[in-house]
C-alpha positions in Angstrom: 16.7 12.0 -17.2 13.3 13.5 -16.3 13.2 15.2 -12.9 11.9 13.1 -10.0 10.2 14.1 -6.9 12.8 13.5 -4.2 12.2 11.4 -1.1 12.7 14.4 1.0 9.8 16.4 -0.4 7.0 16.1 2.1 3.4 16.6 1.2 1.9 20.0 1.9 0.3 20.4 5.3 -3.5 20.3 5.5 -6.3 19.4 7.9 -8.2 17.1 5.5 -7.7 14.2 7.9 -7.7 16.1 11.1 -9.0 14.1 14.0 -8.9 10.8 12.2 -6.8 7.7 12.9 -5.1 6.0 10.0 -4.0 2.3 10.3 -1.3 1.5 7.7 -0.6 -2.2 7.2 2.9 -2.6 5.8 4.0 0.9 6.9 7.7 0.1 6.9 10.2 -0.3 4.2 12.2 -3.4 3.4 15.4 -1.6 2.3 16.8 1.9 2.5 14.5 4.4 0.9 10.8 5.2 1.0 8.1 2.6 0.3 4.5 3.3 -0.6 3.5 2.3 3.0 6.0 4.8 4.5 5.1 7.6 2.1 1.3 7.0 2.8 1.9 7.1 6.5 3.7 10.4 6.4 1.3 11.9 3.8 -1.7 11.1 6.0 0.1 12.5 9.0 0.8 15.7 7.1 -3.0 15.9 6.3 -3.7 15.8 10.0 -4.2 12.2 10.8 -2.8 10.2 13.7 -1.1 7.1 12.4 -0.9 3.6 13.6 2.1 2.3 11.7 2.0 -1.5 11.5 4.7 -3.7 10.0 6.1 -7.2 10.3 9.4 -5.5 11.1 9.0 -3.5 14.3 12.1 -1.5 13.7 10.8 -0.4 10.3 7.5 0.6 11.8 9.3 2.5 14.6 11.3 4.4 12.0 8.1 5.6 10.2 6.6 6.6 13.6 9.7 8.6 14.4 9.6 10.4 11.1 6.0 11.3 11.6 6.6 12.5 15.1 9.4 14.7 13.9 6.8 16.6 11.9 4.7 17.2 15.0 2.1 14.6 14.3 1.2 11.6 16.5 2.2 8.1 15.5 2.7 4.7 17.2 4.4 1.7 15.8 3.0 -1.8 16.0 4.5 -5.2 15.0 2.3 -8.0 13.5 2.3 -10.5 10.7 -0.7 -9.4 8.6 -1.3 -13.0 7.6 -1.5 -14.2 11.2 -5.0 -13.7 12.7 -3.9 -13.9 16.4 -1.1 -11.3 15.9 -3.4 -9.0 14.0 -6.1 -9.3 16.6 -3.7 -8.4 19.3 -2.3 -5.5 17.4 -5.8 -4.1 16.5 -6.7 -4.3 20.2 -3.7 -2.2 21.1 -4.5 0.3 18.4 -8.0 0.7 19.8 -6.6 1.1 23.3 -4.2 3.7 22.1 -6.4 5.7 19.8 -10.0 4.6 20.5 -11.0 4.4 16.8 -9.8 3.5 13.3 -11.1 5.8 10.5 -8.7 4.8 7.7 -7.1 1.4 6.9 -4.7 1.1 4.1 -3.8 -2.5 3.2 -0.4 -2.1 1.8 1.6 -5.2 2.8 2.6 -7.4 -0.1 5.3 -9.8 -1.2 6.2 -11.5 -4.5 8.7 -13.8 -6.3 9.6 -13.5 -9.9 8.7 -16.6 -11.9 6.1 -18.5 -13.8 4.5 -21.9 -13.0 7.8 -23.8 -13.4 9.7 -21.6 -11.0 6.9 -21.0 -8.4 6.9 -23.6 -5.7 3.7 -24.4 -3.8 5.2 -23.1 -0.7 5.9 -19.7 -2.4 2.4 -19.7 -3.8 0.8 -20.3 -0.4 2.9 -17.7 1.4 2.3 -15.0 -1.3 -1.5 -15.8 -1.2 -1.5 -15.5 2.6 0.3 -12.2 2.8 -1.3 -10.5 -0.2 -4.9 -11.8 -0.1 -5.7 -13.7 3.1 -4.4 -10.7 5.1 -7.2 -8.6 3.6 -9.8 -11.1 5.0 -8.1 -10.9 8.4 -8.0 -7.1 8.4 -11.6 -6.9 7.3 -12.8 -9.3 9.9 -11.1 -7.2 12.6 -11.5 -3.6 11.4 -14.8 -3.5 9.5 -16.9 -4.1 12.7 -15.1 -1.2 14.3 -15.9 1.1 11.3 -19.5 -0.2 11.3 -19.9 0.7 14.9 -18.5 4.2 14.2 -20.7 4.6 11.1 -17.9 5.6 8.9 -14.5 4.5 7.5 -12.3 4.3 4.5 -10.5 1.1 3.4 -7.8 1.4 0.8 -6.3 -1.5 -0.9 -3.0 -1.3 -2.8 -2.9 -3.5 -5.9 -0.6 -3.3 -9.0 -0.9 -3.0 -12.8 0.7 -6.5 -12.7 -2.8 -7.6 -11.6 -4.2 -6.2 -14.9 -1.7 -7.4 -17.5 1.6 -9.1 -18.3 4.4 -6.6 -17.8 7.1 -8.4 -19.8 8.4 -11.0 -17.3 6.8 -13.8 -15.4 5.6 -12.7 -11.9 2.7 -15.2 -11.6 1.9 -15.5 -7.9 2.3 -11.7 -7.3 0.2 -10.8 -10.4 -2.7 -13.2 -9.5 -2.9 -12.0 -5.9 -2.9 -8.4 -7.0 -5.8 -9.1 -9.3 -7.5 -10.6 -6.3 -6.9 -7.5 -4.1 -8.8 -5.3 -6.5 -11.8 -7.7 -6.6 -11.8 -8.3 -2.8 -12.0 -4.5 -2.1 -14.9 -4.2 -4.6 -16.7 -6.9 -2.6 -16.1 -5.0 0.7 -17.3 -1.8 -0.9 -20.7 -3.3 -1.8 -21.2 -5.0 1.5 -20.4 -2.0 3.7 -21.6 0.9 1.6 -24.8 1.2 3.7 -22.7 1.4 6.8 -20.8 4.6 5.8 -17.7 2.7 4.8 -16.0 3.3 1.5 -13.5 0.8 0.0 -11.3 1.6 -3.0 -8.1 0.3 -4.6 -5.1 2.1 -5.8 -3.4 0.4 -8.8 0.2 1.6 -9.0 2.3 1.2 -12.1 6.1 1.1 -12.1 7.0 2.9 -8.8 10.6 3.6 -7.7 10.6 1.9 -4.3 13.1 -0.3 -2.4 11.1 -3.3 -3.5 12.6 -3.0 -7.0 16.1 -3.9 -5.7 14.9 -6.8 -3.6 12.6 -8.4 -6.2 12.8 -7.4 -9.8 16.2 -5.7 -10.5 17.7 -8.8 -12.0 14.9 -9.0 -14.6 16.2 -5.7 -16.0 20.0 -6.1 -15.3 21.9 -9.3 -14.8 23.9 -7.7 -12.0 20.9 -6.0 -10.4 22.5 -2.6 -11.1 19.9 -0.1 -9.9 20.9 2.7 -12.3 20.4 0.4 -15.3 17.2 -1.0 -13.8 15.8 2.5 -13.3 16.6 3.5 -16.8 15.0 0.4 -18.2 11.8 0.9 -16.2 11.7 4.6 -17.0 11.7 3.7 -20.7 8.7 1.5 -20.3 6.5 4.4 -19.2 4.9 6.8 -21.6 5.7 9.7 -19.3 9.3 8.7 -19.4 9.8 7.9 -15.7 8.7 5.7 -12.9 6.3 7.1 -10.3 7.3 7.9 -6.8 5.9 6.6 -3.6 4.7 10.1 -2.8 2.5 10.1 -5.9 0.8 7.0 -4.7 0.5 8.5 -1.2 -1.3 11.6 -2.5 -4.0 9.4 -4.0 -4.3 7.4 -0.8 -4.8 10.6 1.1 -7.4 11.8 -1.3 -9.3 8.5 -1.0 -9.2 8.7 2.8 -10.6 12.2 2.8 -14.0 13.7 2.4 -12.9 14.9 -1.1 -13.7 11.3 -2.1 -16.9 11.0 -0.1 -18.9 9.6 -3.1 -16.2 7.3 -4.3 -16.4 3.6 -3.4 -16.0 0.2 -5.1 -13.6 1.4 -7.7 -9.9 1.5 -8.5 -7.6 4.4 -9.5 -4.8 3.5 -11.8 -1.6 5.6 -11.2 0.8 4.5 -13.9 2.0 7.3 -16.0 0.0 5.9 -19.0 1.6 2.4 -18.8 -1.5 0.3 -19.1 -2.7 2.4 -22.0 0.2 1.3 -24.2 -0.3 -1.3 -27.0 3.3 -2.4 -26.7 
């Protein structure tokens, strides 16, 4: 098996985000391991940012905040349902009271359910739409005015290659919403470019996160055996392995920094060559 970057390998320290406040929506992890949200939170802290770690599960957000604080950086955990306007309004108010500003917002929360039209209930469809897409509208309504007043900001959406093409199994509601994420962020970029706000999307490929076990493992192995699942997903990728959350987090940190000061309204695909394959 090709070597992996381990979950314990922290990003190199820098001051690229020194003095900035990063709000990470969906900062926790839904199962043991490291999610994209958690890795991004830690990576931005390692780059000098203070982190507001927000998650539906407060304990998960607190775990991220504790991990960040153990590195010597500042972090505070917040609990809110990203699809609930009132909860998000309250949380953003507390973030502003605690930090006084929001320079970076990474919209990372997302849910899905495997299945096509026959298996997708209207209830599932509505819930996935609310969490994956309506949450961006809520976040933009609440945070964009703060960034406009500041005269600067970086908004980062997290989509998926599932929003670009069929990946071998039906994942309808998730795929449609991830396509919407990319376009939504493009619209934000155009509207707010003159206000000093940049908005871009990261499009991860097959990433080795706890979400695999909860959502798609049975597609690859009837018993949801994770070793078999990982081997099957590794084989799909031209580079011979899935990506790690840290590899997505490094792109997020780049987009949040001044290194990306002339980049807005675009998406960066991070997939080990997956979407370039013919079959």
